[in-house]
N, C-alpha and C positions, 0 to 999 in steps of 0.2 A: 748888737747881740752876737754872741758866739756860743759854740758848744764845745765842751771838752770833757764830757762825761759819756759813758757807754750808752745811756738811754737816749742821748741826742737832744735832751731837753735844753732849750735856750735859757740863759740867765744873763742878767745885765753884767756888763764888764765894770768892775770897780774903777772909779776915776783915779787917775794918778796925778799927783801934784807936780808942779813945774820942776821942782828940784829932782824928783825921781826921773821924770822924762829927760831932763838934761843929762843926768848920770847915764841913762841908757844910751843916749846919743853919743856920749863920750866913749862908751864901750864899743859901739859900732865904729867910731873913728879909730880907736886903737886897732881893731881888727883890720880895717881898710889899710892902715899904715903898717901893719905887721908888728905891732908892739906886743909881742908874746909875753914878756915879763909882766907888764901891767895887766894883761888879760888873765894870766895865771893867778895873779894875786887876788883878783875878784872872784875867779872860779873857785879858788881854794876856800873862799869865804861863803860859798854857796850860790853864787850868781848862776842863773839857769843857762846851761850851754846851748840850749836849743831855741833861744830867744830869736824872734823873727821881726823884721821891720814891716813897714806899712805895705811893701810889695811882696811880702812873704819870704824875703831872702833871709835865710838863717845866718847866724854868725859864721858858721862853717862855710856856707855858700860864698860869702864875701871874702873870707880868708883864702879860699881856694881860687876864686876868680881873680883875685889880685896877686896870686902867686906867692903867698906867704906860708911857706912850709911849716915853720916853727909855730905859727899861730894855729894852723890847721891841726898839727900834732897835739898842741896843748888842748884844743877843744875836744878832739877825739879822746884824749887821755882822761878828760873830765866827763865823758859820756855823750858827747854830741852825736846825733844820729846822721850818718852819711846818706840816708834815704829820704830826707825831708825835701820835698819839691816846693819851689816857690809858686807864686800865683800865675806865672807864665808857663808852668808845667815843666820847669827845668830843675835838675838835681845838681849838686856839686860836681858829680862826675861828668855831667854834660858840659859844665863850664870849663873844666880842665881839658876835656876832649876838644872843645872849640879853641881854647888857648894853646893847646899843645904842651901842657906841663906834665911830662911823664913821671917825675918823682912824686908829685901830689896825686896823680892818678893811681900810682902804685900804693901810696899811703891809704887812699880811700878804699881801694879794693882789699887791702890787708885788714881794714877795719870794717869789712862787711858790706861795702857798696855792691849792689847787684849789677853786674855788667849787662844784664838784660832788662833792667828796669825801663819802663816805657812811659813817655809823657801821654797825656790824654789823646794826642793826635797820632800816637804810635811811634814817634821818633825815639831813638835810643842813643846812648853814648856812641855806639858804632856809627850811627847816622851822622852825628856831628864830626867825629874823627874823619869819616870818609869825605864829607862835604868840604872840609877845610884842609884836606890833604895831609892829615897828621898820621903818617905811616907808622911811626913808633907807637903812638897811642892806639891806633887800630890793631896793631900786632899784639900789644899788651892785652887789650880787651879780648881778642880772639883766643889768646893763650889762657885767659882766665875764664873761658867758657861762653863768651858772647856769641849770639846767634848771627852769623853773617847773612842770613836770608830773611831775617825778620822784616815784616812789612809795616809801613805806616798805614793809617786808616785809608789813605788814598790809594794804597796798593804799591807805593813806591818802596823799593829796597835801597839799602845803603849803596849798592853798586849804581843804581839809577841816579841817586842823589849825587854821587861823586862825578858821574859823567855829566850830569846837568850843570854842575858847578865848575867843570873843567879841572877837576882834581885828578890829574893824570896818574900820579903814583899810587894813590889809594884805589883808584879804579883798576889799575893794572894788578895790584895785589889781590883784590877781591875777584877779579875775572879769572886770574890764575887759580885761586883757591876753589872757585866754583866751577871751573872748566868752561867758563863762558867766553865768548868772543870779546876781546879787549877793545 
């Protein structure tokens, strides 16, 4: 059962035939491989740009995570939502903050990704950039209005997370910004 209407009323999901399921798997494979031309062709024909897999990963999430700028651009050009979180509470921006892909981070932010969007546990893209010592991504997020003192539900800040992970460069940047001891 799923809900996709404003009233929240559940209704049965229509069964998909094997051929349709295989085609959907093929589209996800194209995204993982960065095959933007094939992706564009099906999106031009009306394929839904916000389709998600069984883990809640959107096509855009996978394009971003695998570092495929052209595929991500194609999806965004066809209306993909950069704010869709997967079942693990991660957004495409979290994935590129973890991976350190500044061009795709910029692309997502330019298309409306919220630099302060938080997972259910309170982690943000700043948290991921700080934890994995992605200085350039952290600076980009801060330049785009990310909150450097946002706290996870546990009370941990990005500076705390960077220090805990041994991410010296991002810890230094945040400490300097916040006037804290490095």
